[in-house]
All heavy atoms as an XYZ file, in Angstrom:
886
protein
N     -24.998     36.579     40.721
C     -25.429     36.173     39.402
C     -26.485     35.076     39.564
O     -26.260     34.093     40.254
C     -24.235     35.648     38.614
C     -24.613     35.147     37.250
S     -23.216     35.001     36.135
C     -22.661     33.372     36.495
N     -27.634     35.238     38.958
C     -28.695     34.243     39.099
C     -28.374     32.966     38.320
O     -27.550     32.955     37.416
C     -29.928     34.946     38.528
C     -29.387     35.986     37.621
C     -28.053     36.386     38.169
N     -29.046     31.902     38.698
C     -28.878     30.629     38.012
C     -30.219     30.097     37.554
O     -31.232     30.799     37.589
N     -30.233     28.832     37.132
C     -31.448     28.233     36.605
C     -31.854     27.034     37.460
O     -31.007     26.226     37.851
C     -31.214     27.766     35.167
C     -32.449     27.192     34.523
S     -32.188     26.702     32.813
C     -31.318     25.185     33.023
N     -33.141     26.919     37.716
C     -33.678     25.782     38.440
C     -33.559     24.547     37.562
O     -34.001     24.546     36.415
C     -35.136     26.044     38.815
C     -35.706     24.965     39.690
O     -35.634     23.788     39.377
N     -36.291     25.380     40.797
N     -32.982     23.484     38.100
C     -32.749     22.268     37.327
C     -34.044     21.531     36.977
O     -34.068     20.748     36.041
C     -31.830     21.326     38.092
N     -35.123     21.790     37.705
C     -36.378     21.072     37.476
C     -37.388     21.862     36.655
O     -38.120     21.279     35.865
C     -37.002     20.672     38.814
C     -36.100     19.828     39.643
N     -35.782     18.523     39.347
C     -35.398     20.118     40.766
C     -34.944     18.035     40.246
N     -34.697     19.002     41.124
N     -37.411     23.173     36.852
C     -38.429     23.978     36.169
C     -37.868     24.856     35.065
O     -38.610     25.314     34.208
C     -39.162     24.897     37.167
O     -38.230     25.851     37.693
C     -39.797     24.089     38.294
N     -36.574     25.144     35.105
C     -35.974     26.032     34.114
C     -36.131     27.502     34.453
O     -35.662     28.362     33.710
N     -36.770     27.791     35.566
C     -36.960     29.190     35.969
C     -35.700     29.740     36.622
O     -34.827     29.004     37.071
C     -38.132     29.303     36.928
C     -39.431     28.958     36.250
C     -40.595     29.404     37.069
N     -41.800     29.219     36.284
C     -42.938     28.825     36.773
N     -43.057     28.591     38.067
N     -43.979     28.672     35.997
N     -35.647     31.053     36.715
C     -34.496     31.733     37.300
C     -34.465     31.554     38.814
O     -35.500     31.622     39.482
C     -34.554     33.236     36.962
O     -34.600     33.374     35.551
C     -33.331     33.957     37.484
N     -33.268     31.339     39.348
C     -33.054     31.257     40.794
C     -32.133     32.380     41.222
O     -31.220     32.749     40.487
C     -32.371     29.932     41.163
C     -33.158     28.651     41.025
C     -32.261     27.459     41.338
C     -34.351     28.646     41.954
N     -32.361     32.902     42.432
C     -31.403     33.884     42.938
C     -30.112     33.153     43.322
O     -30.050     31.923     43.323
C     -31.984     34.684     44.103
C     -32.215     33.852     45.360
O     -31.781     32.696     45.420
O     -32.830     34.388     46.297
N     -29.076     33.889     43.637
C     -27.757     33.303     43.853
C     -27.742     32.285     44.991
O     -27.188     31.199     44.848
C     -26.725     34.411     44.129
O     -26.730     35.304     43.023
C     -25.331     33.835     44.287
N     -28.370     32.605     46.122
C     -28.353     31.678     47.257
C     -29.145     30.406     46.971
O     -28.730     29.319     47.372
C     -28.849     32.363     48.524
C     -27.839     33.352     49.066
O     -26.652     33.283     48.748
N     -28.303     34.287     49.866
N     -30.257     30.518     46.292
C     -31.030     29.329     45.924
C     -30.244     28.472     44.930
O     -30.268     27.239     44.995
C     -32.379     29.728     45.335
N     -29.536     29.124     44.028
C     -28.707     28.387     43.071
C     -27.554     27.686     43.789
O     -27.194     26.554     43.443
C     -28.183     29.327     41.985
C     -27.526     28.609     40.867
N     -26.166     28.637     40.686
C     -28.036     27.824     39.889
C     -25.864     27.904     39.634
N     -26.977     27.393     39.134
N     -26.973     28.329     44.800
C     -25.936     27.687     45.603
C     -26.477     26.445     46.307
O     -25.822     25.399     46.329
C     -25.380     28.662     46.644
C     -24.324     29.636     46.154
C     -24.043     30.688     47.213
C     -23.054     28.910     45.783
N     -27.672     26.550     46.884
C     -28.286     25.394     47.561
C     -28.472     24.242     46.577
O     -28.172     23.092     46.879
C     -29.633     25.779     48.165
C     -29.526     26.500     49.449
C     -30.888     26.734     50.086
N     -30.760     27.746     51.106
C     -30.852     29.050     50.885
N     -31.139     29.509     49.688
N     -30.689     29.916     51.869
N     -28.985     24.561     45.403
C     -29.200     23.542     44.385
C     -27.870     22.902     43.973
O     -27.768     21.682     43.858
C     -29.874     24.162     43.163
C     -30.035     23.208     42.002
C     -30.694     23.888     40.826
O     -31.915     23.971     40.793
N     -29.914     24.361     39.885
N     -26.862     23.717     43.772
C     -25.550     23.227     43.359
C     -24.919     22.335     44.423
O     -24.395     21.258     44.123
C     -24.633     24.414     43.051
O     -23.349     23.981     42.721
N     -24.971     22.759     45.681
C     -24.391     21.986     46.781
C     -25.105     20.644     46.908
O     -24.457     19.601     47.049
C     -24.438     22.785     48.095
C     -24.159     21.904     49.296
C     -23.469     23.947     48.034
N     -26.418     20.645     46.834
C     -27.176     19.392     46.914
C     -26.796     18.458     45.777
O     -26.586     17.258     45.985
C     -28.690     19.678     46.894
O     -29.021     20.489     48.021
C     -29.490     18.392     46.956
N     -26.668     18.998     44.572
C     -26.293     18.181     43.419
C     -24.900     17.586     43.593
O     -24.684     16.397     43.351
C     -26.362     19.004     42.140
C     -26.066     18.166     40.915
O     -26.843     17.215     40.655
O     -25.063     18.435     40.230
N     -23.963     18.397     44.034
C     -22.589     17.920     44.215
C     -22.543     16.814     45.268
O     -21.939     15.760     45.049
C     -21.658     19.081     44.625
C     -21.484     20.062     43.470
C     -20.304     18.559     45.100
C     -20.874     21.386     43.865
N     -23.180     17.040     46.401
C     -23.063     16.103     47.514
C     -23.850     14.816     47.317
O     -23.505     13.788     47.892
C     -23.479     16.773     48.821
C     -22.601     17.941     49.257
C     -23.105     18.518     50.561
C     -21.146     17.535     49.367
N     -24.891     14.837     46.517
C     -25.700     13.628     46.319
C     -25.330     12.866     45.046
O     -25.890     11.804     44.788
C     -27.202     13.974     46.291
O     -27.450     14.911     45.241
C     -27.661     14.525     47.625
N     -24.372     13.364     44.276
C     -23.928     12.670     43.072
C     -22.734     11.786     43.410
O     -21.707     12.281     43.872
C     -23.515     13.683     41.978
O     -24.637     14.506     41.663
C     -23.033     12.969     40.724
N     -22.854     10.471     43.183
C     -21.708      9.592     43.442
C     -20.569      9.858     42.454
O     -20.813     10.054     41.264
C     -22.264      8.182     43.239
C     -23.747      8.326     43.236
C     -24.049      9.723     42.808
N     -19.345      9.847     42.951
C     -18.188      9.995     42.066
C     -18.189      8.831     41.082
O     -18.408      7.683     41.462
C     -16.877     10.039     42.873
C     -16.822     11.344     43.668
C     -15.660      9.896     41.966
C     -15.609     11.487     44.546
N     -17.966      9.158     39.809
C     -17.931      8.142     38.771
C     -19.244      7.939     38.046
O     -19.319      7.180     37.084
N     -20.307      8.624     38.473
C     -21.613      8.401     37.852
C     -21.897      9.322     36.664
O     -22.802      9.050     35.897
C     -22.728      8.548     38.895
O     -22.772      9.874     39.390
N     -21.148     10.397     36.513
C     -21.326     11.293     35.372
C     -20.411     10.843     34.243
O     -19.203     10.707     34.433
C     -20.988     12.739     35.748
C     -21.949     13.357     36.733
C     -23.065     14.066     35.982
N     -24.092     14.549     36.871
C     -24.222     15.803     37.248
N     -23.386     16.714     36.834
N     -25.199     16.140     38.046
N     -20.961     10.644     33.069
C     -20.197     10.089     31.956
C     -19.049     10.993     31.517
O     -17.922     10.551     31.354
C     -21.134      9.783     30.759
C     -20.337      9.317     29.561
C     -22.163      8.746     31.162
N     -19.298     12.263     31.330
C     -18.262     13.163     30.833
C     -17.446     13.826     31.948
O     -16.489     14.528     31.673
C     -18.881     14.245     29.944
C     -19.589     13.695     28.722
S     -18.518     12.751     27.650
C     -17.643     14.061     26.852
N     -17.853     13.613     33.183
C     -17.122     14.155     34.341
C     -17.054     13.078     35.413
O     -17.764     13.128     36.414
C     -17.843     15.370     34.914
C     -17.591     16.639     34.205
C     -18.135     17.764     35.058
N     -17.693     19.027     34.524
C     -18.102     20.190     34.954
N     -18.964     20.247     35.949
N     -17.663     21.296     34.423
N     -16.190     12.119     35.234
C     -16.111     10.972     36.143
C     -15.723     11.359     37.564
O     -16.062     10.655     38.512
C     -15.123      9.928     35.605
C     -15.605      9.228     34.375
C     -16.706      8.288     34.704
N     -17.163      7.601     33.512
C     -18.241      6.856     33.492
N     -18.952      6.698     34.574
N     -18.610      6.272     32.387
N     -15.003     12.461     37.735
C     -14.572     12.843     39.078
C     -15.526     13.823     39.763
O     -15.268     14.254     40.878
C     -13.153     13.406     39.053
C     -12.972     14.549     38.073
O     -13.840     14.730     37.198
O     -11.976     15.271     38.176
N     -16.658     14.157     39.123
C     -17.649     15.073     39.705
C     -18.434     14.348     40.791
O     -18.772     13.175     40.665
C     -18.606     15.564     38.620
C     -19.691     16.472     39.137
C     -19.452     17.824     39.331
C     -20.952     15.981     39.455
C     -20.431     18.669     39.812
C     -21.941     16.822     39.935
C     -21.674     18.160     40.110
O     -22.646     18.984     40.595
N     -18.747     15.055     41.862
C     -19.588     14.514     42.917
C     -18.846     14.418     44.235
O     -17.861     15.110     44.463
N     -19.348     13.551     45.098
C     -18.728     13.381     46.411
C     -18.751     11.913     46.821
O     -19.407     11.082     46.182
C     -19.462     14.218     47.461
O     -20.664     13.600     47.847
N     -18.063     11.627     47.899
C     -18.038     10.271     48.446
C     -19.189     10.014     49.420
O     -19.300      8.917     49.955
C     -16.698     10.027     49.165
C     -15.471     10.029     48.260
C     -14.197      9.960     49.100
C     -15.526      8.881     47.279
N     -20.048     11.001     49.638
C     -21.166     10.826     50.577
C     -22.085      9.655     50.220
O     -22.481      8.905     51.120
C     -21.989     12.110     50.681
C     -21.440     13.168     51.610
C     -22.330     14.409     51.565
C     -21.326     12.670     53.020
N     -22.453      9.472     48.956
C     -23.340      8.331     48.655
C     -22.757      6.972     49.065
O     -23.506      6.049     49.374
C     -23.531      8.425     47.138
C     -23.390      9.879     46.855
C     -22.295     10.338     47.789
N     -21.441      6.852     49.108
C     -20.822      5.601     49.545
C     -20.990      5.374     51.046
O     -20.849      4.251     51.526
C     -19.335      5.595     49.203
C     -19.055      5.549     47.725
C     -17.574      5.504     47.429
O     -16.775      5.178     48.340
O     -17.221      5.801     46.277
N     -21.274      6.420     51.784
C     -21.401      6.322     53.239
C     -22.832      6.086     53.699
O     -23.071      5.953     54.904
C     -20.869      7.605     53.888
C     -19.413      7.944     53.598
C     -19.074      9.307     54.178
C     -18.495      6.879     54.145
N     -23.761      6.023     52.787
C     -25.182      5.957     53.138
C     -25.515      4.765     54.030
O     -26.257      4.884     54.987
C     -26.058      5.929     51.867
C     -25.929      7.248     51.126
C     -27.514      5.623     52.176
C     -26.395      8.459     51.894
N     -24.972      3.588     53.749
C     -25.324      2.398     54.526
C     -24.412      2.150     55.717
O     -24.496      1.114     56.354
C     -25.312      1.164     53.615
C     -26.455      1.195     52.615
O     -27.497      1.800     52.929
O     -26.303      0.619     51.525
N     -23.555      3.094     56.032
C     -22.659      2.956     57.171
C     -23.397      3.332     58.453
O     -24.370      4.078     58.424
C     -21.439      3.877     56.998
C     -20.631      3.589     55.758
C     -20.002      2.213     55.800
O     -19.460      1.805     56.826
N     -20.085      1.484     54.699
N     -22.947      2.827     59.598
C     -23.590      3.199     60.867
C     -23.435      4.696     61.131
O     -22.424      5.292     60.775
C     -22.854      2.373     61.919
C     -21.640      1.841     61.257
C     -21.842      1.903     59.783
N     -24.436      5.286     61.759
C     -24.400      6.721     62.057
C     -23.635      6.955     63.359
O     -24.206      7.325     64.381
C     -25.826      7.279     62.154
C     -26.621      7.268     60.857
C     -28.050      7.708     61.113
C     -25.963      8.149     59.819
N     -22.331      6.734     63.314
C     -21.489      6.922     64.494
C     -20.423      7.976     64.212
O     -20.406      8.601     63.155
C     -20.868      5.594     64.934
C     -20.030      4.948     63.834
O     -19.833      5.567     62.777
O     -19.573      3.810     64.043
N     -19.528      8.173     65.166
C     -18.499      9.202     65.064
C     -17.583      9.080     63.847
O     -17.392     10.050     63.118
N     -16.994      7.890     63.601
C     -16.106      7.769     62.436
C     -16.816      8.027     61.098
O     -16.250      8.642     60.205
C     -15.598      6.325     62.524
C     -15.681      5.987     63.973
C     -16.906      6.714     64.468
N     -18.044      7.579     60.976
C     -18.790      7.827     59.742
C     -19.090      9.314     59.602
O     -19.024      9.867     58.501
C     -20.103      7.016     59.719
O     -19.782      5.629     59.871
C     -20.842      7.217     58.409
N     -19.416      9.981     60.706
C     -19.661     11.427     60.663
C     -18.409     12.162     60.211
O     -18.491     13.075     59.375
C     -20.107     11.933     62.026
N     -17.255     11.754     60.713
C     -16.004     12.388     60.309
C     -15.742     12.191     58.817
O     -15.331     13.119     58.117
C     -14.848     11.837     61.138
C     -13.503     12.523     60.965
C     -13.621     13.999     61.317
C     -12.462     11.854     61.827
N     -16.012     10.981     58.306
C     -15.866     10.730     56.864
C     -16.844     11.579     56.063
O     -16.505     12.095     54.997
C     -16.087      9.254     56.570
C     -14.945      8.378     56.988
C     -15.149      6.938     56.500
N     -14.514      6.044     57.444
C     -15.151      5.277     58.331
N     -16.464      5.245     58.371
N     -14.472      4.524     59.152
N     -18.057     11.738     56.564
C     -19.059     12.555     55.869
C     -18.641     14.018     55.835
O     -18.776     14.685     54.806
C     -20.425     12.405     56.542
N     -18.130     14.529     56.950
C     -17.654     15.913     56.980
C     -16.518     16.109     55.988
O     -16.486     17.078     55.234
C     -17.180     16.304     58.378
C     -18.225     16.240     59.465
C     -17.857     16.045     60.785
C     -19.582     16.358     59.175
C     -18.805     15.989     61.796
C     -20.527     16.292     60.178
C     -20.136     16.108     61.488
O     -21.075     16.055     62.480
N     -15.579     15.174     55.998
C     -14.430     15.262     55.093
C     -14.870     15.195     53.638
O     -14.421     15.992     52.806
C     -13.452     14.122     55.403
O     -12.412     14.106     54.476
N     -15.744     14.259     53.317
C     -16.241     14.128     51.943
C     -16.958     15.395     51.503
O     -16.833     15.830     50.347
C     -17.176     12.921     51.835
N     -17.690     16.009     52.419
C     -18.418     17.239     52.109
C     -17.463     18.382     51.806
O     -17.595     19.071     50.787
C     -19.336     17.627     53.281
O     -20.260     16.563     53.513
C     -20.089     18.906     53.002
N     -16.491     18.589     52.658
C     -15.553     19.696     52.480
C     -14.734     19.516     51.205
O     -14.583     20.453     50.417
C     -14.643     19.849     53.714
C     -13.535     20.843     53.442
C     -15.458     20.292     54.916
N     -14.234     18.316     50.971
C     -13.418     18.069     49.774
C     -14.235     18.302     48.510
O     -13.777     18.957     47.566
C     -12.819     16.643     49.805
C     -12.225     16.271     48.458
C     -11.772     16.541     50.894
N     -15.454     17.786     48.473
C     -16.297     17.953     47.283
C     -16.636     19.423     47.037
O     -16.573     19.902     45.900
C     -17.579     17.134     47.425
N     -16.958     20.161     48.089
C     -17.318     21.565     47.910
C     -16.103     22.421     47.566
O     -16.212     23.364     46.780
C     -18.042     22.099     49.140
C     -19.414     21.477     49.384
C     -20.060     22.061     50.627
C     -20.323     21.637     48.183
N     -14.953     22.097     48.124
C     -13.741     22.839     47.747
C     -13.402     22.604     46.273
O     -12.930     23.506     45.590
C     -12.564     22.406     48.617
C     -12.592     22.984     50.012
S     -11.264     22.380     51.078
C      -9.823     22.727     50.111
N     -13.662     21.400     45.793
C     -13.339     21.052     44.417
C     -14.346     21.618     43.423
O     -13.960     22.167     42.390
C     -13.291     19.513     44.261
O     -12.345     18.990     45.192
C     -12.898     19.118     42.850
N     -15.639     21.495     43.726
C     -16.666     21.777     42.732
C     -17.488     23.037     42.958
O     -18.269     23.411     42.091
C     -17.599     20.573     42.602
C     -16.864     19.403     42.065
C     -16.463     18.284     42.748
C     -16.396     19.241     40.735
N     -15.790     17.452     41.909
C     -15.733     18.005     40.669
C     -16.489     20.020     39.577
C     -15.157     17.531     39.501
C     -15.903     19.551     38.409
C     -15.250     18.314     38.376
N     -17.382     23.673     44.092
C     -18.158     24.898     44.330
C     -17.237     26.011     44.802
O     -17.115     26.281     46.001
C     -19.277     24.640     45.335
C     -20.254     25.776     45.480
C     -20.758     26.322     44.164
O     -21.669     25.738     43.565
O     -20.231     27.371     43.732
N     -16.577     26.688     43.861
C     -15.612     27.728     44.226
C     -16.253     28.988     44.813
O     -15.546     29.838     45.345
C     -14.911     28.039     42.901
C     -15.897     27.665     41.865
C     -16.664     26.504     42.425
N     -17.575     29.113     44.748
C     -18.237     30.303     45.280
C     -18.358     30.277     46.792
O     -18.683     31.288     47.412
C     -19.636     30.442     44.667
C     -19.617     30.638     43.163
C     -21.012     30.693     42.604
N     -21.647     29.368     42.670
C     -22.896     29.123     42.326
N     -23.678     30.118     41.904
N     -23.385     27.903     42.395
N     -18.094     29.118     47.418
C     -18.279     28.973     48.863
C     -16.985     28.613     49.576
O     -16.129     27.930     49.025
C     -19.276     27.848     49.162
C     -20.733     28.086     48.857
C     -21.534     26.849     49.205
C     -21.268     29.278     49.589
N     -16.916     29.035     50.828
C     -15.855     28.603     51.743
C     -16.562     28.005     52.959
O     -17.219     28.723     53.722
C     -14.976     29.767     52.153
C     -13.910     29.353     53.165
C     -12.974     30.464     53.523
N     -12.151     30.745     52.340
C     -11.738     31.951     52.005
N     -12.071     32.993     52.731
N     -10.985     32.124     50.946
N     -16.448     26.706     53.138
C     -17.137     26.003     54.221
C     -16.517     26.389     55.559
O     -15.297     26.403     55.711
C     -17.063     24.472     54.025
C     -17.710     23.752     55.190
C     -17.721     24.078     52.718
N     -17.380     26.689     56.532
C     -16.918     27.045     57.873
C     -17.284     25.999     58.916
O     -16.525     25.749     59.832
C     -17.500     28.394     58.289
C     -16.982     29.527     57.443
C     -17.493     30.860     57.927
O     -18.667     31.001     58.245
N     -16.606     31.825     58.000
N     -18.466     25.410     58.776
C     -18.911     24.456     59.787
C     -19.883     23.467     59.162
O     -20.688     23.833     58.302
C     -19.602     25.193     60.932
C     -20.066     24.296     62.044
C     -20.753     25.076     63.152
O     -21.003     26.271     63.021
N     -21.063     24.409     64.234
N     -19.803     22.218     59.622
C     -20.740     21.183     59.197
C     -21.212     20.454     60.445
O     -20.400     20.081     61.292
C     -20.085     20.174     58.239
C     -19.542     20.873     57.005
C     -21.088     19.095     57.825
C     -18.722     19.988     56.117
N     -22.514     20.277     60.558
C     -23.073     19.481     61.650
C     -24.055     18.488     61.054
O     -24.580     18.692     59.959
C     -23.792     20.350     62.701
O     -24.817     21.104     62.053
C     -22.829     21.284     63.398
N     -24.302     17.433     61.788
C     -25.262     16.430     61.319
C     -26.478     16.434     62.223
O     -26.376     16.703     63.429
C     -24.628     15.048     61.299
C     -24.278     14.568     62.670
C     -23.636     13.220     62.677
N     -23.202     12.978     64.059
C     -22.795     11.838     64.504
N     -22.744     10.817     63.710
N     -22.434     11.706     65.757
N     -27.598     16.144     61.639
C     -28.836     16.015     62.384
C     -29.452     14.682     61.985
O     -29.832     14.493     60.825
C     -29.795     17.159     62.067
C     -29.247     18.516     62.444
C     -30.111     19.639     61.910
O     -30.869     19.475     60.969
N     -29.968     20.805     62.507
N     -29.527     13.760     62.927
C     -30.092     12.449     62.666
C     -31.563     12.497     63.025
O     -31.941     12.967     64.093
C     -29.370     11.365     63.492
C     -29.974      9.990     63.228
C     -27.889     11.371     63.180
N     -32.404     12.014     62.126
C     -33.839     12.043     62.352
C     -34.244     11.009     63.389
O     -33.871      9.840     63.302
C     -34.578     11.763     61.033
O     -35.968     11.671     61.266
N     -35.014     11.450     64.369
C     -35.559     10.520     65.351
C     -36.911      9.990     64.890
O     -37.368      8.969     65.360
C     -35.726     11.207     66.718
O     -36.554     12.363     66.560
C     -34.384     11.613     67.287
N     -37.536     10.693     63.967
C     -38.839     10.302     63.436
C     -38.710      9.191     62.383
O     -39.527      8.292     62.319
C     -39.525     11.505     62.793
C     -39.574     12.733     63.658
C     -40.693     12.665     64.656
O     -41.712     12.059     64.399
N     -40.500     13.293     65.809
N     -37.678      9.322     61.548
C     -37.488      8.378     60.452
C     -36.053      7.842     60.504
O     -35.136      8.511     60.065
C     -37.758      9.060     59.120
C     -39.156      9.672     59.082
C     -39.398     10.394     57.826
N     -40.051      9.461     56.907
C     -40.318      9.738     55.658
N     -39.965     10.883     55.143
N     -40.924      8.860     54.894
N     -35.854      6.658     61.033
C     -34.503      6.103     61.157
C     -33.797      6.016     59.794
O     -34.417      5.725     58.779
C     -34.740      4.706     61.733
C     -36.079      4.775     62.367
C     -36.869      5.773     61.571
N     -32.505      6.276     59.818
C     -31.722      6.195     58.596
C     -31.655      7.494     57.820
O     -31.004      7.570     56.787
N     -32.324      8.536     58.304
C     -32.286      9.840     57.635
C     -31.292     10.740     58.347
O     -31.246     10.780     59.568
C     -33.659     10.511     57.654
C     -34.737      9.695     57.018
C     -35.008     10.197     55.656
N     -35.992      9.329     55.017
C     -36.825      9.734     54.112
N     -36.827     10.975     53.730
N     -37.656      8.888     53.555
N     -30.528     11.452     57.548
C     -29.500     12.332     58.075
C     -29.541     13.629     57.291
O     -29.713     13.617     56.072
C     -28.126     11.668     57.917
C     -26.899     12.482     58.245
C     -26.755     12.611     59.760
C     -25.664     11.812     57.683
N     -29.413     14.731     57.973
C     -29.336     16.036     57.321
C     -28.015     16.683     57.702
O     -27.678     16.757     58.879
C     -30.505     16.941     57.753
O     -31.739     16.309     57.406
C     -30.433     18.287     57.069
N     -27.275     17.117     56.690
C     -26.050     17.868     56.941
C     -26.389     19.343     56.927
O     -26.967     19.842     55.966
C     -25.005     17.576     55.868
C     -24.343     16.211     55.902
C     -23.347     16.097     54.757
C     -23.653     15.965     57.224
N     -26.044     20.043     57.988
C     -26.224     21.489     58.058
C     -24.857     22.116     57.819
O     -23.913     21.861     58.558
C     -26.763     21.914     59.415
O     -28.041     21.356     59.613
N     -24.773     22.928     56.781
C     -23.500     23.516     56.373
C     -23.580     25.023     56.538
O     -24.514     25.658     56.064
C     -23.200     23.177     54.893
C     -23.181     21.663     54.707
C     -21.895     23.811     54.441
C     -23.216     21.226     53.265
N     -22.600     25.568     57.219
C     -22.453     27.014     57.329
C     -21.243     27.391     56.495
O     -20.174     26.808     56.656
C     -22.253     27.463     58.782
O     -23.349     26.991     59.558
C     -22.168     28.971     58.888
N     -21.435     28.343     55.598
C     -20.350     28.742     54.695
C     -20.414     30.244     54.469
O     -21.371     30.914     54.864
C     -20.480     28.004     53.367
N     -19.398     30.754     53.819
C     -19.358     32.158     53.407
C     -19.187     32.205     51.906
O     -18.432     31.426     51.331
C     -18.189     32.891     54.053
C     -18.369     33.082     55.512
C     -18.090     34.517     55.911
N     -18.325     34.687     57.337
C     -19.361     35.334     57.818
N     -20.222     35.891     57.021
N     -19.522     35.463     59.108
N     -19.921     33.118     51.285
C     -19.727     33.338     49.857
C     -18.413     34.067     49.654
O     -18.104     35.023     50.354
C     -20.881     34.164     49.293
C     -22.158     33.368     49.196
C     -23.301     34.126     48.626
N     -22.936     34.965     47.494
C     -23.754     35.854     46.951
N     -24.963     36.009     47.429
N     -23.357     36.578     45.943
N     -17.636     33.622     48.704
C     -16.323     34.230     48.459
C     -16.435     35.616     47.839
O     -15.585     36.457     48.068
C     -15.487     33.336     47.560
C     -15.047     32.070     48.256
C     -14.143     31.269     47.353
N     -13.847     29.989     47.933
C     -12.686     29.686     48.505
N     -11.736     30.574     48.557
N     -12.490     28.496     49.005
N     -17.493     35.863     47.066
C     -17.609     37.157     46.390
C     -18.065     38.278     47.314
O     -17.581     39.398     47.232
C     -18.514     37.052     45.162
C     -19.915     36.571     45.501
O     -20.151     36.081     46.619
O     -20.796     36.676     44.620
N     -18.984     37.980     48.232
C     -19.534     39.037     49.088
C     -19.190     38.866     50.561
O     -19.378     39.792     51.344
C     -21.069     39.071     48.978
O     -21.602     37.826     49.469
C     -21.520     39.332     47.561
N     -18.748     37.677     50.960
C     -18.480     37.401     52.365
C     -19.745     37.105     53.160
O     -19.699     36.895     54.359
N     -20.880     37.071     52.482
C     -22.166     36.807     53.124
C     -22.214     35.388     53.680
O     -21.750     34.438     53.051
C     -23.282     36.997     52.090
C     -24.662     36.686     52.579
C     -25.689     36.780     51.451
O     -25.360     37.232     50.347
O     -26.827     36.354     51.703
N     -22.785     35.246     54.868
C     -22.952     33.938     55.496
C     -24.120     33.214     54.829
O     -25.176     33.797     54.600
C     -23.232     34.111     56.980
C     -23.353     32.832     57.739
C     -23.569     33.128     59.231
N     -23.866     31.939     59.952
C     -25.088     31.413     60.098
N     -26.132     32.011     59.557
N     -25.275     30.306     60.784
N     -23.906     31.928     54.537
C     -24.938     31.114     53.888
C     -25.134     29.854     54.725
O     -24.168     29.184     55.086
C     -24.514     30.716     52.453
C     -25.576     29.869     51.799
C     -24.212     31.947     51.617
N     -26.379     29.548     55.046
C     -26.704     28.328     55.769
C     -27.431     27.386     54.818
O     -28.422     27.770     54.188
C     -27.591     28.638     56.977
N     -26.917     26.172     54.697
C     -27.479     25.184     53.778
C     -27.806     23.911     54.526
O     -27.091     23.541     55.464
C     -26.461     24.852     52.668
C     -25.864     26.011     51.903
C     -24.624     25.562     51.159
C     -26.883     26.556     50.939
N     -28.864     23.235     54.116
C     -29.199     21.931     54.677
C     -29.340     20.956     53.520
O     -30.062     21.231     52.555
C     -30.475     21.984     55.490
C     -30.301     22.718     56.792
C     -31.456     22.469     57.752
O     -32.464     21.858     57.352
O     -31.326     22.911     58.906
N     -28.642     19.832     53.639
C     -28.689     18.816     52.591
C     -29.198     17.522     53.214
O     -28.508     16.907     54.029
C     -27.293     18.581     51.965
C     -27.358     17.514     50.897
C     -26.757     19.880     51.398
N     -30.426     17.097     52.847
C     -30.943     15.840     53.387
C     -30.334     14.640     52.658
O     -30.200     14.650     51.444
C     -32.460     15.932     53.117
C     -32.589     16.886     51.991
C     -31.404     17.804     52.046
N     -29.930     13.645     53.427
C     -29.382     12.416     52.869
C     -30.256     11.259     53.326
O     -30.600     11.159     54.500
C     -27.941     12.197     53.331
C     -26.974     13.322     53.014
C     -25.649     13.075     53.694
C     -26.791     13.465     51.529
N     -30.593     10.381     52.404
C     -31.454      9.238     52.747
C     -30.736      7.943     52.508
O     -29.987      7.780     51.639
C     -32.714      9.251     51.902
C     -33.526     10.462     52.154
C     -34.748     10.473     51.303
N     -35.104     11.861     51.121
C     -35.607     12.368     50.044
N     -35.836     11.612     49.012
N     -35.897     13.622     49.958
């Protein structure tokens, strides 16, 4: 089922809509939406933490919990982090998931600044 682009209003195919939805969920701080206080993830709280093992584990956990709660179309299979060597403080989460309706593999990248 197609969705709508949040910036242009144009139609998006299902995978592009999933990417948009996942990015929105993961970059929205919990408590920032007025009518949905529990929408979002804990990832924004981890932004200023050191990029070490414990923080990565918290980021993975926050990602899985948020997507299980707010994106029922996906089943997360793997999450990896990519730390930018060009621009310090930049992190990209690479998410491998399966669509629940078709079983199709979906690869998503969510940049965090």
